[in-house]
C-alpha positions in Angstrom: 0.0 0.0 0.0 1.4 3.4 -1.0 0.7 6.8 0.5 2.1 10.1 -0.6 4.3 12.1 1.7 4.2 15.8 2.3 7.1 16.3 -0.1 5.5 14.4 -2.9 7.4 11.1 -2.5 5.8 7.8 -1.9 6.1 5.7 1.3 5.5 2.0 1.0 3.5 0.7 3.9 4.0 -2.9 5.0 1.8 -3.8 7.9 -1.5 -5.1 8.9 -3.9 -4.5 6.0 -1.0 -4.0 3.5 -1.0 -6.1 0.4 1.2 -9.3 0.5 4.6 -9.0 -1.0 3.6 -10.9 -4.1 0.7 -8.4 -4.8 2.4 -5.2 -3.7 2.9 -2.6 -6.4 5.6 -1.4 -6.3 7.7 -3.6 -4.1 10.9 -2.4 -2.4 12.7 -3.7 -5.5 10.9 -1.2 -7.8 9.9 1.6 -5.5 10.9 5.1 -6.5 10.9 8.6 -5.0 9.2 11.4 -6.9 11.5 14.4 -7.6 9.8 17.4 -9.2 12.4 18.5 -11.8 14.7 15.5 -12.4 14.6 11.9 -13.3 12.9 9.9 -10.6 15.5 8.0 -8.6 14.8 4.4 -7.6 16.2 2.4 -4.8 18.8 0.9 -7.1 20.3 4.4 -7.4 21.4 4.3 -3.8 24.1 2.3 -2.1 23.0 2.8 1.5 19.4 2.5 2.5 17.8 3.1 5.9 14.5 1.3 6.7 12.5 2.6 9.7 10.2 0.0 11.2 7.7 1.0 13.9 6.5 -1.2 16.7 3.0 -1.4 15.3 4.5 -3.2 12.2 6.6 -5.7 14.2 4.1 -6.4 16.9 0.5 -7.6 16.1 -1.8 -9.0 18.7 0.9 -8.9 21.4 3.3 -11.1 19.3 5.7 -10.7 16.5 4.1 -10.4 13.1 6.2 -13.1 11.5 4.7 -13.2 8.0 5.3 -9.4 7.6 8.8 -9.6 9.0 9.7 -12.5 6.7 8.5 -10.5 3.7 10.5 -7.5 4.8 13.6 -9.8 5.3 13.1 -11.1 1.7 13.2 -7.5 0.5 16.2 -6.7 2.6 18.0 -9.8 1.3 17.3 -8.7 -2.3 18.8 -5.3 -1.6 21.8 -6.8 0.1 22.3 -9.2 -2.7 22.3 -6.2 -5.0 25.3 -4.8 -3.0 23.2 -2.3 -1.0 24.1 -1.4 2.6 21.0 -1.7 4.7 20.4 -0.1 8.1 17.2 -0.9 10.0 15.9 1.6 12.6 13.5 -0.5 14.6 11.1 0.3 17.4 9.3 -2.5 19.3 11.4 -3.2 22.4 8.8 -1.8 24.8 5.9 -3.4 22.9 7.7 -6.8 23.0 8.7 -6.5 26.6 5.2 -5.4 27.6 3.8 -8.6 26.1 6.5 -10.8 27.8 6.0 -9.2 31.2 2.2 -9.1 30.7 2.0 -5.4 31.5 -1.4 -3.6 31.2 -2.4 -1.4 28.2 -2.1 2.3 28.6 0.7 4.5 29.9 3.5 2.9 31.9 5.4 4.2 34.9 9.1 4.9 34.0 10.4 1.8 35.8 7.9 -0.4 34.0 8.9 1.1 30.6 12.6 0.5 31.5 11.8 -3.1 32.5 9.8 -3.7 29.3 12.5 -2.1 27.2 15.2 -4.3 28.8 13.3 -7.5 28.3 12.0 -6.5 24.9 15.4 -5.5 23.5 16.6 -9.0 23.9 13.5 -10.4 22.1 13.8 -7.7 19.4 17.4 -8.5 18.6 16.6 -12.2 18.5 13.7 -11.5 16.2 15.7 -9.5 13.7 18.6 -12.0 13.9 16.3 -15.0 13.1 14.5 -13.3 10.3 17.7 -12.1 8.5 19.8 -15.3 9.2 17.4 -17.3 6.9 19.1 -15.2 4.1 22.6 -15.5 5.4 22.6 -12.0 6.8 24.1 -11.3 10.2 22.2 -8.7 12.2 24.3 -6.5 14.6 22.1 -4.6 17.0 22.9 -1.2 18.4 20.5 -0.1 21.2 19.6 3.5 21.1 17.6 4.7 24.1 14.5 3.1 25.5 12.6 2.8 22.2 14.9 2.4 19.2 17.5 -0.1 17.9 19.7 0.1 14.9 20.2 -3.2 13.1 23.2 -3.3 10.8 22.9 -6.0 8.1 26.1 -7.8 7.0 26.5 -10.8 4.7 
């Protein structure tokens, strides 16, 4: 599913309700950004690509959305095989930790957020590692604060 951005580019959405990878048009492989006065660049024009993944995409019904993550890992593997550097910026540690610790919905106290992030960070790193290792890609996690992780993909 595509939606236009404020600057006129397209953002490809991959989450609950999004089309499966086989039906998406365009896929990450053929996505392009709109530029008003020049040839439209495509992902193949770039050597380094940053993918931001929010917690609502990774977590569905209090567990990892494995089908979605596997489809994204397929796209990342394609980019990697095409000699692209991929950096994933991923949320989801608190959401995963909240599910593991069975914390209630709604705002959390600081200490509960910290506990959820600590537990969830381990699960998040394992989740990315498993999804990418199926393609021979090593995921190296760099925690960044309570809510974000950077995942560096290496073959």
